[in-house]
VOGU-3710 file (C-alpha; in Angstrom, 3 decimals, decimal comma):
1> mrrilillsi> 15,815/5,779/36,670  16,996/3,911/33,706  13,511/3,634/32,276  12,926/7,510/32,650  16,370/8,381/31,085  15,529/6,076/28,080  11,976/7,334/27,703  13,028/11,119/27,863  15,811/10,651/25,195  13,166/8,927/22,860
11> llgctaarsq> 10,497/11,659/23,421  12,938/14,367/22,831  14,252/12,745/19,667  10,894/12,147/18,379  9,775/15,589/18,630  12,554/16,641/16,552  12,223/13,580/13,885  13,626/14,423/10,634  12,427/13,366/7,155  13,744/10,013/6,872
21> qlrpeeyvfp> 17,287/9,391/5,361  18,423/6,584/7,263  21,962/6,945/9,167  23,645/3,622/9,238  25,607/4,406/12,211  22,496/4,689/14,251  21,691/0,883/13,992  23,092/-2,527/14,740  22,320/-5,828/13,146  19,390/-7,103/14,779
31> lrdvaglfsa> 20,451/-10,908/15,134  23,084/-12,475/17,416  24,893/-15,802/16,595  24,172/-16,009/12,773  26,289/-16,354/9,608  24,598/-12,999/8,450  22,816/-14,530/5,206  19,507/-13,477/3,552  16,590/-15,148/1,903  14,880/-12,156/0,898
41> nfaemrpdhf> 15,358/-8,547/0,196  13,372/-5,201/0,334  10,588/-4,676/-2,199  11,251/-7,890/-4,046  7,825/-8,969/-6,158  5,506/-10,903/-3,896  2,124/-12,268/-5,071  0,098/-8,743/-5,067  2,474/-7,063/-2,603  6,282/-5,862/-2,442
51> hsgidiktdg> 8,257/-7,588/0,517  8,085/-4,715/2,939  11,562/-5,910/4,663  14,466/-8,171/4,621  14,542/-11,737/5,706  17,718/-12,926/7,452  18,347/-16,537/7,803  18,927/-17,659/11,138  20,968/-20,755/10,016  18,218/-23,215/9,640
61> vtgkpvvaaa> 17,013/-23,344/13,432  15,028/-21,242/15,930  15,859/-19,700/18,921  18,500/-17,195/17,843  18,899/-13,877/20,105  17,059/-10,966/18,308  18,200/-7,530/19,615  17,056/-3,940/19,368  18,690/-2,225/16,129  18,816/1,102/17,984
71> dgyvcriavt> 17,815/2,542/21,462  14,029/2,568/21,697  10,920/0,942/23,412  8,486/-1,552/22,490  5,382/0,305/20,998  3,457/-2,527/19,626  3,517/-6,121/19,930  1,449/-8,800/17,483  0,483/-12,368/17,930  -1,361/-13,619/14,631
81> pggygravyi> -1,499/-16,988/12,998  -0,448/-15,535/9,469  1,504/-12,513/8,691  4,451/-11,773/10,886  3,075/-14,147/13,461  4,567/-13,213/16,711  6,261/-9,719/16,075  7,638/-6,673/17,831  7,631/-3,082/17,093  10,455/-0,880/18,698
91> ahpngttsvy> 9,925/3,009/18,450  13,097/4,942/17,967  14,164/8,589/18,989  15,213/9,365/15,338  11,655/9,055/14,087  11,800/5,422/13,121  10,269/2,037/13,914  11,946/-1,358/13,380  9,985/-4,432/13,097  10,981/-7,917/14,079
101> ghlsrfrddi> 8,591/-10,849/12,558  8,130/-14,404/12,811  9,505/-14,709/16,388  9,178/-17,836/18,641  9,206/-16,280/22,038  9,528/-12,754/23,759  11,855/-11,673/26,711  10,344/-13,388/29,740  8,716/-10,007/31,003  7,371/-9,405/27,627
111> ekyvyeercr> 6,048/-13,013/27,310  4,143/-12,614/30,773  2,473/-9,396/29,707  1,313/-10,684/26,444  -0,164/-13,956/27,875  -1,956/-12,487/30,616  -3,488/-10,098/28,087  -4,540/-12,845/25,851  -6,197/-14,657/28,599  -7,839/-11,752/30,082
121> trqnsinlyp> -9,109/-10,693/26,486  -9,736/-14,395/25,443  -8,245/-13,599/22,310  -5,758/-16,178/20,447  -4,690/-13,434/18,083  -3,832/-9,905/19,451  -2,388/-6,723/18,761  -0,965/-4,741/22,067  0,101/-1,373/22,360  2,079/-0,941/25,803
131> eagrfplrrg> 2,934/2,213/26,999  5,909/3,930/26,026  7,884/3,449/29,405  6,950/-0,195/29,636  9,722/-1,908/27,911  12,519/0,296/27,144  15,384/-1,276/25,325  18,890/-0,183/24,610  20,765/-0,594/21,170  21,994/-4,280/20,818
141> eefarsgntg> 19,757/-5,423/23,976  18,138/-8,902/23,508  14,215/-8,972/23,859  13,226/-11,995/21,759  14,217/-15,106/20,040  13,919/-15,970/16,518  11,374/-18,323/15,084  9,137/-19,651/12,127  5,748/-18,229/13,155  3,065/-16,910/11,076
151> ssagphlhfe> 3,490/-17,235/6,955  6,882/-18,193/7,337  8,136/-21,258/5,249  11,254/-21,449/7,140  13,357/-20,179/10,358  14,213/-16,613/9,733  13,727/-13,085/10,946  11,851/-10,485/9,156  13,041/-7,226/9,655  11,913/-3,583/8,551
161> irdsrtqrtl> 12,788/-0,047/9,399  9,738/2,290/8,931  9,180/6,113/9,136  7,158/6,352/12,439  4,777/9,184/11,254  3,815/7,619/8,054  4,547/4,123/8,457  6,629/4,325/5,157  8,835/1,117/5,022  12,576/1,918/3,985
171> ntissgvirt> 15,114/0,208/2,015  17,752/-1,102/4,651  20,231/-2,379/2,166  20,561/0,302/-0,068  20,578/2,725/2,528  23,642/1,021/4,076  21,783/0,201/7,439  22,250/-3,778/6,502  25,137/-4,872/4,798  25,336/-8,187/2,729
181> rddlpprlvr> 27,983/-10,005/0,945  27,249/-9,267/-2,508  29,541/-8,651/-5,474  27,158/-10,396/-7,962  25,674/-8,176/-10,758  21,887/-8,757/-11,528  21,200/-11,347/-14,405  19,203/-10,021/-17,082  17,138/-13,138/-18,353  15,011/-11,482/-21,144
191> lyyvavdtlr> 13,648/-8,546/-23,078  10,315/-7,944/-24,062  8,864/-5,476/-26,590  5,119/-4,665/-25,959  3,438/-2,616/-29,291  0,308/-0,408/-27,877  -2,796/0,838/-29,643  -5,603/2,871/-28,302  -9,445/2,263/-28,810  -12,174/4,112/-27,515
201> gvpvhaapqp> -9,710/5,774/-24,946  -8,465/2,265/-23,855  -5,044/1,353/-24,171  -4,539/-2,211/-25,851  -1,176/-4,090/-25,377  -0,127/-6,478/-27,844  1,313/-9,921/-26,546  5,031/-9,170/-25,302  7,353/-10,184/-27,912  10,338/-11,875/-25,902
211> ieltaqapgh> 13,623/-11,120/-27,143  16,727/-13,273/-25,746  19,950/-11,837/-24,595  23,429/-12,992/-24,390  25,820/-12,112/-21,818  29,067/-10,550/-23,474  30,860/-10,432/-20,027  29,830/-10,204/-16,422  27,202/-7,540/-16,171  27,348/-6,766/-19,985
221> ytlkrqgplp> 24,566/-8,007/-22,090  23,355/-7,326/-25,839  20,733/-8,933/-27,829  21,139/-12,493/-29,144  19,648/-11,658/-32,347  21,712/-9,859/-35,031  21,132/-6,192/-36,270  18,768/-3,690/-34,775  15,436/-4,385/-33,416  12,258/-3,232/-35,071
231> vgtygyfmle> 10,078/-1,096/-33,215  6,687/0,337/-34,013  5,223/3,762/-33,462  3,780/3,103/-29,977  5,429/0,623/-27,672  7,656/0,239/-24,850  10,041/-2,471/-23,231  10,221/-4,780/-20,200  12,917/-6,193/-18,667  12,952/-9,751/-17,177
241> atdrkndvqn> 15,974/-10,184/-14,368  16,841/-11,331/-11,246  19,664/-11,214/-8,693  21,728/-13,012/-6,296  23,826/-12,737/-3,220  26,966/-14,540/-2,151  26,820/-17,810/-0,136  23,054/-18,073/-0,884  20,977/-19,862/-3,722  18,095/-17,577/-3,324
251> tfglwriamq> 16,822/-15,190/-5,817  16,493/-11,442/-4,904  14,702/-8,339/-6,618  16,143/-5,297/-8,351  16,552/-2,092/-6,667  16,963/0,198/-9,760  16,536/0,288/-13,447  17,145/2,976/-15,740  16,903/3,458/-19,443  18,340/5,863/-21,903
261> vegeklfelr> 17,879/6,255/-25,574  20,418/8,130/-27,496  22,193/9,069/-24,234  19,319/10,873/-22,870  17,618/9,040/-19,715  13,972/8,617/-20,184  13,137/6,023/-17,620  14,094/5,256/-13,883  12,762/3,030/-11,295  13,692/3,209/-7,791
271> ldgfafdqtr> 12,564/1,104/-4,826  13,723/3,092/-1,975  10,427/2,821/0,396  6,530/2,645/-0,016  3,527/3,206/2,313  1,572/-0,032/3,045  -1,544/1,316/0,933  0,988/1,369/-2,147  2,080/-2,191/-1,784  -0,161/-3,408/-4,364
281> ycnavacypl> 1,423/-1,222/-7,009  3,570/-3,953/-7,578  1,171/-5,382/-9,977  1,643/-2,270/-11,962  5,242/-1,787/-11,850  5,677/-5,687/-12,998  3,837/-7,149/-15,769  1,174/-8,728/-13,855  0,157/-11,799/-16,311  3,846/-12,816/-16,351
291> qvgsrneiir> 4,880/-12,075/-13,045  2,672/-14,202/-11,346  3,897/-17,381/-12,946  7,650/-16,289/-12,964  10,405/-16,522/-10,356  12,188/-13,631/-12,088  10,959/-9,983/-11,965  9,539/-8,681/-15,285  9,584/-4,826/-15,021  7,796/-2,567/-17,264
301> ltrldgcigd> 9,845/0,422/-18,393  6,902/2,615/-18,475  4,335/3,580/-15,887  0,785/2,466/-16,267  -1,899/5,305/-15,958  -2,995/4,141/-12,637  0,487/3,714/-11,041  1,550/6,614/-8,651  4,413/8,229/-9,749  6,565/7,718/-6,379
311> fypvlkarll> 8,634/4,773/-7,715  9,777/6,688/-10,823  12,251/9,601/-10,213  12,446/9,911/-14,075  9,642/9,476/-16,508  10,121/11,790/-19,514  7,589/9,615/-21,758  5,652/6,501/-21,025  6,297/5,073/-24,708  9,636/4,842/-26,520
321> palpegerat> 10,422/8,150/-28,875  8,488/7,736/-32,312  11,232/7,442/-34,647  10,888/8,470/-38,570  10,739/5,053/-40,488  14,188/3,335/-40,933  15,820/5,607/-38,463  17,979/3,761/-35,757  18,642/4,670/-32,033  20,923/3,260/-29,543
331> vsieaeddsg> 19,344/2,056/-26,190  20,793/1,047/-22,973  19,187/-0,572/-19,989  20,956/-0,524/-16,664  19,782/-2,791/-13,630  21,037/-2,242/-10,290  20,799/-4,426/-7,268  20,591/-3,054/-3,414  24,225/-3,367/-2,771  25,305/-1,413/-5,935
341> nrsllefaiv> 26,149/-4,058/-8,500  25,045/-3,209/-11,760  24,389/-5,082/-15,318  24,141/-2,926/-18,648  22,207/-3,967/-21,653  22,968/-2,324/-24,809  21,332/-2,635/-28,363  20,352/-0,796/-31,490  16,281/-0,039/-32,412  15,137/0,887/-35,636
351> rqdpardfra> 11,463/2,035/-36,636  9,954/-0,422/-38,633  7,539/0,063/-41,729  4,282/1,603/-40,328  2,332/-0,917/-42,066  3,484/-3,729/-39,942  2,392/-1,447/-36,478  -0,089/-3,221/-34,088  -3,803/-2,336/-34,659  -6,245/-3,261/-31,883
361> aadstatvid> -9,169/-5,016/-33,339  -12,666/-3,328/-32,469  -15,188/-5,244/-30,388  -18,547/-3,585/-30,398  -19,600/-6,072/-28,017  -17,391/-4,637/-25,336  -17,901/-2,286/-22,417  -15,397/0,261/-21,618  -14,215/0,570/-17,739  -12,889/4,014/-17,326
371> rrrefqrtag> -10,394/3,428/-14,394  -11,090/7,030/-13,262  -15,054/6,258/-12,808  -17,125/3,692/-10,942  -18,289/1,241/-12,682  -21,513/-0,871/-12,704  -22,891/-3,643/-14,762  -25,221/-6,667/-14,826  -25,152/-9,532/-17,360  -27,641/-11,959/-16,879
381> easlhvpaga> -27,309/-13,193/-13,368  -23,937/-11,816/-12,601  -23,069/-8,346/-11,443  -20,127/-6,419/-11,532  -19,042/-3,342/-9,579  -15,582/-1,634/-9,671  -14,781/1,259/-7,514  -12,982/4,415/-9,261  -9,275/3,785/-9,238  -9,330/0,358/-8,705
391> lyesvfchms> -7,831/-0,622/-11,894  -4,313/0,391/-13,114  -5,436/1,216/-16,543  -9,004/1,480/-18,445  -10,151/-1,941/-20,055  -12,681/-3,433/-22,127  -15,140/-5,366/-20,003  -16,483/-8,797/-21,490  -19,174/-10,581/-19,281  -20,322/-14,022/-20,358
401> srpaqlgepq> -21,702/-17,399/-19,021  -21,547/-20,958/-19,794  -22,722/-24,377/-18,169  -20,830/-25,385/-15,178  -19,107/-28,477/-17,264  -15,921/-28,842/-14,794  -15,464/-32,511/-15,313  -13,218/-33,862/-12,382  -14,775/-33,933/-8,705  -15,036/-30,519/-7,089
411> paivlspvht> -14,271/-29,850/-3,346  -17,880/-28,019/-3,291  -21,381/-28,264/-4,662  -21,672/-26,201/-7,993  -25,021/-24,498/-7,903  -24,905/-22,176/-10,828  -23,425/-21,571/-14,572  -19,742/-20,489/-14,682  -19,955/-16,629/-15,445  -16,740/-14,757/-16,697
421> ilagetplht> -15,820/-11,480/-15,397  -13,256/-9,889/-16,980  -9,958/-11,737/-17,635  -8,516/-13,426/-14,651  -5,088/-11,720/-15,451  -6,790/-8,315/-14,767  -5,045/-6,883/-11,602  -7,069/-4,874/-9,002  -5,620/-2,409/-6,612  -8,857/-2,349/-4,252
431> natvsirafv> -11,713/-4,865/-4,190  -14,355/-5,222/-6,840  -17,586/-6,445/-5,880  -18,985/-9,602/-7,826  -22,832/-10,795/-7,274  -24,115/-14,082/-8,819  -28,068/-14,669/-8,601  -28,849/-18,421/-8,066  -31,137/-20,917/-6,655  -29,688/-21,844/-3,553
441> pqalqahaal> -31,695/-24,288/-1,160  -32,602/-23,132/2,217  -30,237/-25,754/3,830  -27,327/-24,472/1,606  -27,861/-20,971/2,177  -25,459/-20,667/5,202  -22,793/-22,338/3,586  -22,937/-20,834/-0,041  -19,987/-18,772/-1,356  -18,398/-17,756/-4,624
451> grivkgkvry> -16,055/-20,176/-6,396  -13,290/-18,847/-8,997  -12,257/-21,290/-11,443  -8,241/-21,831/-11,797  -7,184/-24,604/-14,017  -10,503/-26,381/-14,225  -10,885/-26,631/-10,332  -12,998/-24,671/-8,063  -11,464/-22,339/-5,610  -12,825/-20,598/-2,444
461> aggkyrkgav> -13,380/-16,856/-3,354  -15,540/-15,865/-0,523  -18,643/-14,098/-0,229  -22,073/-14,781/1,450  -25,777/-15,539/0,463  -27,993/-12,444/0,582  -31,670/-12,184/-0,921  -31,236/-14,509/-3,822  -27,591/-13,811/-4,684  -24,022/-14,566/-3,480
471> vaatrslgdf> -22,130/-11,626/-3,013  -18,000/-11,508/-2,689  -15,636/-8,403/-2,402  -12,525/-9,703/-4,530  -9,451/-8,463/-5,937  -9,131/-11,500/-8,600  -11,612/-11,593/-11,554  -12,050/-14,487/-14,008  -14,709/-17,443/-13,867  -16,976/-17,489/-11,254
481> cvvadtvppk> -19,791/-19,740/-9,994  -21,999/-20,198/-6,925  -21,052/-23,204/-4,799  -21,686/-24,566/-1,299  -19,446/-25,963/0,779  -21,052/-28,640/3,373  -17,900/-30,480/4,633  -16,693/-29,844/8,015  -12,970/-29,498/8,696  -11,220/-32,197/10,052
491> vapcfdeaqp> -9,370/-32,337/13,604  -6,764/-35,031/14,377  -5,068/-34,995/17,731  -1,307/-35,266/17,294  -1,079/-37,654/20,372  -2,385/-40,791/21,652  -5,829/-40,254/22,888  -5,354/-43,378/25,213  -2,159/-42,653/26,893  -1,175/-39,645/29,413
501> vrghsvtfrl> 0,442/-36,659/27,636  3,934/-36,228/27,170  5,227/-32,863/27,847  3,170/-29,484/28,645  1,265/-29,300/25,555  -1,167/-30,927/23,089  -1,335/-30,235/19,283  -4,221/-31,009/16,845  -3,879/-30,841/13,035  -6,638/-28,875/11,311
511> sddfsgigry> -7,420/-29,053/7,957  -10,417/-27,987/5,470  -10,528/-28,928/1,786  -12,181/-25,977/0,450  -12,851/-22,813/2,043  -10,068/-22,829/4,847  -10,190/-22,588/8,653  -12,230/-19,591/9,946  -12,328/-19,492/13,672  -11,265/-22,066/16,468
521> satldgqwil> -11,574/-21,806/20,127  -11,058/-24,468/23,072  -12,197/-24,981/26,817  -10,543/-27,130/29,449  -12,716/-28,061/32,263  -15,331/-25,645/31,035  -12,690/-22,565/30,964  -11,392/-20,957/27,807  -7,934/-21,641/27,012  -5,225/-20,295/24,869
531> lernpmkgtv> -4,272/-21,720/21,600  -1,429/-21,058/19,338  -2,120/-21,730/15,671  0,688/-22,501/13,081  -1,209/-22,429/9,619  2,045/-23,369/7,547  1,882/-26,776/9,545  -1,762/-26,929/9,808  -1,597/-27,074/13,800  -3,034/-25,662/16,659
541> thtfddertp> -1,099/-26,069/20,221  -2,053/-25,608/23,877  0,503/-25,291/26,692  -0,793/-25,952/29,880  -0,793/-23,559/32,825  -0,651/-25,580/36,260  -1,292/-21,925/37,976  -4,424/-21,803/35,859  -5,306/-25,223/35,515  -3,946/-27,548/38,376
551> rrpeghalel> -3,523/-31,151/37,451  -6,529/-33,366/38,119  -6,247/-37,182/38,712  -9,073/-37,645/36,391  -7,730/-35,899/33,794  -8,942/-32,701/32,011  -12,311/-32,532/29,757  -11,011/-30,627/26,572  -13,130/-29,332/23,807  -11,844/-27,745/20,789
561> tvtdncgnrt> -14,311/-26,157/18,087  -13,074/-25,349/14,600  -15,257/-23,751/12,031  -14,408/-23,151/8,342  -15,050/-20,107/6,219  -18,363/-21,304/5,068  -19,814/-22,204/8,560  -19,131/-25,777/8,666  -18,055/-26,734/12,618  -16,551/-29,498/14,046
571> vwrgtirr> -16,352/-30,171/17,718  -13,507/-32,506/19,334  -14,389/-33,493/22,775  -11,810/-35,746/24,941  -10,206/-36,495/28,375  -6,715/-35,188/28,402  -4,608/-36,949/31,073  -1,199/-35,503/32,413
//
């Protein structure tokens, strides 16, 4: 009866699900027995994506009780080696879904269901969608324990709330659903001025000009330089900033940035939510070439042509107002965190002599890639295909090649010259296709891939050999070459093979020096067995099930097969005594 009542309330609520404005009173904190500290907030910049939730510390340990943030039912369960690892999704009657990631263990009935489905389907990784009435939950009811699974660098709970209909993730802190101890205003680190010119319809950005800041008082900044800042006819600002919360040393992302010129608001960025197909727009919201090497956030106070407008409630102009020569204006930039703390930067600008304006140098050898149109080009043995809309703005395309003189020993066999395909700091929203023709001996064709040169070292870039060329889909451009990886992965038992196994499980360490672990599977006495992979530790573990595999006096024959992403395979065989 309890299940039926909960299910009816959920289904009735979902039919009248409103446009999502989160109501804090409908939710409780998703963890018990923790200090309530945080290590990451919503929409902070990650490599190539916004962070889609918040990370709650579990006081350095695993096993803390995880509870349903609101009434609902388990609508999805995921077990994957990366990403959220072990995760549970709960549908709520108000039209939202809450997500709980990096769990160590599910409640017993959920754990039994997941285990049986993984064994039945012979899948180490699995996504399950149980029927609505199978696992109903009340607000505050425990259903799992916190952990450190998936792509997790330390014990914590990843928590999200999404709009169930659109799967748009929502900001749980700025909405008040999650409260944090935070009275610290954002720290403004640096301002950048970027002059812009247009050449053949392509916006050309000058190198960002860094401008140092000084704090006049907590939350109040001005320029360190004396006098107004000279600006050109066309240009915009970027703000480098970071945020802190009380009681922790972690850095956090900003929620809102607004800019006024002479008291008129011209720009505002707000990070209240996004859909998953929008998460890579962080590469346009931020200055990608600087952001990838910074722990701070470096936000453009403009919108690139290929970036959606969802993040910008105010955008009256993409560039600063064109002032008459010698005229001054007052600029104020306000940065706000998700707890309502604000910092203000105020300064004056002056229109410089037009003769000093930035002028892009013409290059007749470059080809224009119009971001609105599909692009295809072949230069020598290398080809590039860029779908329409893959770029955030139109760019000039330079393609060239040079001998592969890489110097230090490389982790793969280099089989072609190095081909430069656009600049490595050019971000892509969707995959481009890179193809390089090269002679690959038949014995190496199954192990061929593209390598991307980063700081003089070849990194795996994917791809397969097809009809005389290696073709790869990629979201990173730069310097590529054809390589072959012939070294199989390494498998090392984390136990003494000559002794009986202690405990109920066996663990192996897996490693690969180039393309990474692709597939793995194991049998015990010839029968498929379940493996738990922890890629952060580089291990796979099997926990024995005495019902499925009863103990044998002579031991068990275990066979573990591991294949890397270039098709090299290692098989470990041994006898396990317990």
